[in-house]
C-alpha positions as a Markdown table, in Angstrom:
| # | Residue | x | y | z |
|---|---|---|---|---|
| 1 | Met | -16.7 | -4.4 | 8.4 |
| 2 | Arg | -13.5 | -5.9 | 9.5 |
| 3 | His | -12.8 | -7.0 | 5.8 |
| 4 | Leu | -13.4 | -3.4 | 4.7 |
| 5 | Leu | -11.0 | -2.1 | 7.3 |
| 6 | Tyr | -8.2 | -4.4 | 5.9 |
| 7 | Ile | -9.0 | -3.2 | 2.3 |
| 8 | Val | -8.9 | 0.4 | 3.4 |
| 9 | Ala | -5.7 | 0.0 | 5.5 |
| 10 | Ile | -3.9 | -1.7 | 2.5 |
| 11 | Ala | -5.1 | 0.9 | 0.0 |
| 12 | Ala | -3.9 | 3.6 | 2.4 |
| 13 | Leu | -0.5 | 2.0 | 2.8 |
| 14 | Leu | -0.2 | 1.9 | -1.0 |
| 15 | Met | -1.0 | 5.6 | -1.2 |
| 16 | Gly | 2.2 | 6.7 | 0.5 |
| 17 | Gly | 5.0 | 8.4 | -1.3 |
| 18 | Cys | 8.7 | 8.7 | -0.6 |
| 19 | Ser | 9.9 | 11.9 | -2.2 |
| 20 | Glu | 10.3 | 15.4 | -0.6 |
| 21 | Lys | 10.5 | 17.1 | -4.0 |
| 22 | Lys | 7.7 | 19.2 | -5.4 |
| 23 | Ser | 5.9 | 18.1 | -8.5 |
| 24 | Pro | 4.2 | 20.2 | -11.2 |
| 25 | Leu | 1.1 | 18.2 | -10.5 |
| 26 | Asp | 1.3 | 18.9 | -6.7 |
| 27 | Ala | -1.7 | 21.2 | -6.5 |
| 28 | Glu | -3.8 | 18.8 | -8.8 |
| 29 | Ala | -2.9 | 15.8 | -6.7 |
| 30 | Arg | -3.8 | 17.6 | -3.5 |
| 31 | Asp | -7.2 | 18.7 | -4.9 |
| 32 | Ser | -7.8 | 15.1 | -6.0 |
| 33 | Gly | -6.9 | 13.7 | -2.7 |
| 34 | Met | -9.1 | 16.0 | -0.8 |
| 35 | Arg | -12.1 | 15.3 | -3.3 |
| 36 | Ala | -11.5 | 11.6 | -2.8 |
| 37 | Ala | -11.4 | 11.8 | 1.0 |
| 38 | Ala | -14.7 | 13.9 | 0.8 |
| 39 | Ala | -16.3 | 11.2 | -1.3 |
| 40 | Leu | -15.3 | 8.7 | 1.3 |
| 41 | Val | -16.6 | 10.7 | 4.2 |
| 42 | Ala | -19.9 | 11.3 | 2.4 |
| 43 | Val | -20.6 | 7.5 | 2.1 |
| 44 | Asp | -22.9 | 5.9 | 4.6 |
| 45 | His | -20.4 | 4.0 | 6.8 |
| 46 | Thr | -22.7 | 1.1 | 7.3 |
| 47 | Asp | -22.7 | 0.5 | 3.5 |
| 48 | Thr | -19.5 | -1.5 | 3.3 |
| 49 | Met | -19.8 | -2.0 | -0.6 |
| 50 | Ala | -20.1 | 1.8 | -1.0 |
| 51 | Met | -17.1 | 2.3 | 1.3 |
| 52 | Glu | -15.1 | -0.2 | -0.7 |
| 53 | Arg | -16.0 | 1.5 | -3.9 |
| 54 | Ala | -15.0 | 4.9 | -2.6 |
| 55 | Val | -11.6 | 3.5 | -1.5 |
| 56 | Ile | -11.1 | 1.8 | -4.9 |
| 57 | Asp | -12.0 | 5.1 | -6.6 |
| 58 | Ala | -9.5 | 7.0 | -4.5 |
| 59 | Lys | -6.8 | 4.5 | -5.2 |
| 60 | Ala | -7.5 | 4.8 | -8.9 |
| 61 | Lys | -7.2 | 8.5 | -8.7 |
| 62 | Gln | -3.9 | 8.2 | -6.8 |
| 63 | Ser | -2.5 | 5.6 | -9.1 |
| 64 | Met | -2.5 | 8.1 | -12.0 |
| 65 | Tyr | 0.3 | 9.8 | -10.3 |
| 66 | Ala | 2.2 | 6.5 | -9.6 |
| 67 | Leu | 1.8 | 5.5 | -13.2 |
| 68 | Gln | 3.5 | 8.7 | -14.3 |
| 69 | Arg | 6.3 | 7.9 | -11.6 |
| 70 | Asp | 5.6 | 11.1 | -9.8 |
| 71 | Ser | 6.3 | 10.1 | -6.2 |
| 72 | Ala | 5.9 | 13.8 | -5.1 |
| 73 | Ala | 2.4 | 13.9 | -6.5 |
| 74 | Val | 1.7 | 10.5 | -4.9 |
| 75 | Arg | 2.8 | 11.9 | -1.6 |
| 76 | Ala | 0.7 | 15.2 | -2.1 |
| 77 | Phe | -2.4 | 13.2 | -2.8 |
| 78 | Asp | -1.8 | 11.0 | 0.3 |
| 79 | Glu | -1.2 | 13.9 | 2.6 |
| 80 | Ala | -4.3 | 15.8 | 1.4 |
| 81 | Phe | -6.4 | 12.6 | 1.7 |
| 82 | Arg | -5.2 | 11.9 | 5.2 |
| 83 | Ser | -5.5 | 15.5 | 6.4 |
| 84 | Tyr | -9.1 | 16.0 | 5.0 |
| 85 | Leu | -10.1 | 12.7 | 6.5 |
| 86 | Lys | -8.6 | 13.4 | 9.9 |
| 87 | Glu | -10.3 | 16.9 | 10.0 |
| 88 | Lys | -13.8 | 15.8 | 8.8 |
| 89 | Asp | -14.1 | 12.3 | 10.3 |
| 90 | Arg | -11.7 | 11.5 | 13.0 |
| 91 | Ser | -13.1 | 8.1 | 14.0 |
| 92 | Leu | -13.0 | 6.9 | 10.3 |
| 93 | Tyr | -9.4 | 8.3 | 10.0 |
| 94 | Phe | -8.3 | 6.4 | 13.1 |
| 95 | Ser | -9.9 | 3.2 | 11.9 |
| 96 | Ile | -8.1 | 3.4 | 8.6 |
| 97 | Phe | -4.7 | 4.7 | 10.0 |
| 98 | Pro | -4.6 | 3.1 | 13.7 |
| 99 | Glu | -0.8 | 3.7 | 13.8 |
| 100 | Asp | -1.6 | 7.4 | 14.0 |
| 101 | Lys | -3.7 | 7.2 | 17.2 |
| 102 | Glu | -2.6 | 9.7 | 19.7 |
């Protein structure tokens, strides 16, 4: 499980964007981020292979925007992913993003 945590944390760090601008793909990226987080939440947390697969799938979806060099869409995806995860599964959220612990 510790190995999975490192993979998830690295993937989450790579999901961050830097731009404050809006993107024409903003709504699509937000929707994609929420669906990716929902898929991660739905996975049995004891099934580490399924968890890794869900994280890799989320990163693949997010990377579409990075490949288009759309940092605003990357950020929208990341914000939606984090927001959904924090709302639906706080313990998983804080295990992935321990720096956000209150």
